[in-house]
Structures are given as C-alpha cells and as structure tokens.
N, C-alpha and C positions, 0 to 999 in steps of 0.2 A: 811514307812508311818504309820499312825495310825492303819489302818486296812488292809493294803496290802503291798506287796513288789514288786519292779521291779528288774529283773535280766536280764543282757545282757550276754548271754552265747555263747562261741564259742565251738561248738561240732558237731558231726554227729547228724543229726536230729533223727536218730534211737535211740540214747543214751539218748536224753533229757527226754523222758517220764520216763525211768527207774531212772535217776538221780533225777528228781523231786518227784517221788514216794518215793524214799528213804529219801530225804530231808524232805518231809511232814510227813512221818511216824516217823522219828527220832525227829523232832521238836514237833510233837503232843505228843509223849511219854514223852519228857522232860517237856513240858508245863503242861500236865495233872499230872505228878508226882510232880512237884514243886508247883502247884496251887491247887492241890487236885480237879481237874476238871474231870468230867466224860462225855463221849459222843464226838460227832464230834467237831473238832476245826475249820475246814475250811468249808466255806459255799458252795462254788461251785468248780468245776474243774478249774484248772488254764487256763489262756488264753495265747496262744503263736502265734507268727508270725515270719516267716523267714525274716532275713535281708540279702538281696542278693547283695547289692552294697555299695560302700564306702560312697556316699553322704547320703544314707538312714541310714547307720551305725552311722555316725556323728550326724545326726538329732535325732535318737533314744537316743544316748548317752546324748546329750544336754537336751532332754526332761526329761530323767530320773534324771539327776543331778540337773536340775532346778525345779523339781517337788515340793520339800519342800517350795521353794520360791513362786511358783504359788499357793500353798495351804495356804500361809500366815503364815507359821510356823517359818521361819527364812531365812537368806540369803542362797543361794544355796551352798556356800562354808563353811558353819558353821554347817550343819546338821550332828549330831554325827553318824548317822547310814548310811551315804553315803560314797562312795568311792572318793568323790571330793577331799578330803585332800591328798589322795594317788596320784591322777592325778597332784595335785599342788606341790608334793614333800615334803609336810609337815610331812607325816608319811608313813609307809609301813604297810598296813593291812595284808600282807602275803597272800592275795587272788587275788587281782586285778592285771591284766596285762595291764599296761598303754601304752605299746610300740606301739600298732597298731594305736591308736588315736594320740599319740605324733609324730609318724613317718608321718602320713598323714598330720598333721598340721604343722610340721616342728620344733616345740619347745614348751616348757612350756609357753613362752611368747605369742606365737600364740594361744595356747590352751586357755589361760586366755582371750585373745582378742575375740576368738570365743565364749566363754561362756558369756562374758559380752557385746557382741554386742548389741547396742541399737535396739529396735524394730523399724521398719519402718512403720509408720501409714498407708502408702499407701498399704502395704502388709499385714497388720494385725500383731498380736504379733507373736513372734518366736514360742511360744507353740501352737498357732492356726495353724501356717504354718506346724509345725512338725506333728500335729494331722491330718491335711489334707493330708500329705505325705503318710499316711497309705492307701495303695490301697485296693480296694474292693476285697475280696476273691471270685474268680470265681468258680462256681460248675464245675464238670467234663463235664456236658452237655453243659454249656455255653462255656467252653474252647474248647471242641470238635467242636462246631459250628464255633468258631473263626479259628481253625486250618483248617477246611474244606474250609472256605471262603478264607483264605489267600493262601492256597495251590491249590485252585480250583479243589478239588477232593472230592470224597465221602468217601474215606478211609484215616483216620488220619495216618496210618502206611506207606503210600506212600512216606512220607518225607525221609524214609531211602533209597529210590532208587534214590534220587537226587544226582547230583554231589556236591562236598563239598562246593563250593562257593554259589550255589543256596540254599543248605540246611542251611548254616550259615546265609544267608540273611533272610530266613524264620524264623529261630530260634530267631534271633535278633528282628524281627518284632513281634513275639509271646510274647517275654518278654516285649516289649514296650506296648503291648495290655493288660498286667497285668497278664499273666499266670506265675505261679511260675515255677522254675526250675524242681522241683519234678513232677509237673503236666505235663509239657512238656515231661519229661522222660517217665512217666507212659503211656501217651496217644499216643506217637509217636514211642516208642521203641528206641529212640536215647539215648545214654549213658549220664549220668549226667555231666561228665567232658566235653563232646563235647558241651552240652547245655550251661554250665557255661562259656566256652571260646568264644562262638559266640557273636560278637559285632554288 
C-alpha cells in the first residue's frame, strides 16, 4: 500500500520478530542508500496478530488481497505489489505459497468466487465483516479470570490435573472465549500442541 504493507506469514511465532527486524533493517538500508535519506524510515513498531484457524486465515487473506480495492486504488486482482496474480495462476512471484488457500477452497475457480463474492447488505461489507472478525486481545489478567471461572478454581494450573476429555473441553471453551493458544499454554502449563488440537 502507499504507506504500509500487509504480510501473512506462516512461521513459529518466536521467529517472526527476528524475521521482521531483519526485513526492516535491510529495507531501510536499501531505501536510505538509494534515496539519500537519513534517519528513521518506519514510524512505529509493526502490529501482528496470530491467525489460529482456517476461517480466520481465509478472512485475513481476503482482507489483504482486497485492500487496494477498498482503498480505491485499483481492482484487487490488478495491484502490482500484491500476490493476487500468483493466487490466480497468472504469474509466480517466487515467494507466495498458494497451496494452503487453494486446498481449503478446492480450486482456483472457487478462490476467484470467494474473492469476488458480492457483499450482503444485511451483513455489511466483506471488509467490515473481516475487520470485526479480529478478536479483542485479552490481557493475561483477563485471561486468568476466564480460566478460573470456567475451571471453577483459584489456580489456573489445575487444568493439568484434569482427565483428557475434561481438559480438552475446557481448552476448547477457553479458545472460544478469545484466549490465544500461546496465552492458554503460558497460563495453564498445557503444551501448545495439546491446546491447538483441542476442539
């Protein structure tokens, strides 16, 4: 976009800060060298949010790809700095992995249908719906209160003593309440893989 970029990255959450730091430093060096610019290039720290399920993944992808159109710049599939043309099979940018989205949707035809789906006035625009899909980030204090309430306990670590079925039910409820996988792992002592698998 004119003054920002959207990236949808599949990686360990521990590696993303290092990757973005290297990317920002490299780009700032390149830009400052070619434009004879001195000083800071980026205004603020980047914002990030974990994408933890497939429907939210597709929602974020559509939001990013349709952003140029929402900004009135051009059609979503014609923006030159977008990966849209890679998803459409018109070019290979050598960077974008389209397999996850295309596998979820079934084909390029279904991808195009998904991207061009008309907005339902009763539900608001796709971009508004996508924006609303971004859940509120809970503080650890708020998350701990929710854990104690759902588990009916004063100690958030007691979840580790539950039998598997009860524990998985609680984990599923915690995710529905808006707790992130990392937050649940950190506050309960349950491993990330167990939290991710709980439905």
